[in-house]
C-alpha angles and dihedrals in degrees: 000000000000122000097249127125111239093213107038100021092233111165141174115296128193133228142146131292104216120204128206089264088054092249111153127216127170121263138169130241111211124205116240098253125182131185105232137172120222129190117226107203095193091059094030092227143108122241129192117221134180100226138164120246090249088056090053088055090049091051091050090051102042104022131252096266095055093044093049091049091052092046091052090051091052091047099243091121124040 
């Protein structure tokens, strides 16, 4: 399973690890992904999504139905 949020599309990004001597080596920054179950009242069913913590906040603010609709439009969910 890839490390991509199913709602926001957040993925792994790369950068530099910088030592005390200012030597740079490549590293990866991972999104804070959580496996979470959501209830969709319109369809009367539970779905499990791999979402970032910022996406969980967005779902709490806007509602799961609106967020799923927007994610389908952007192509994050089939």
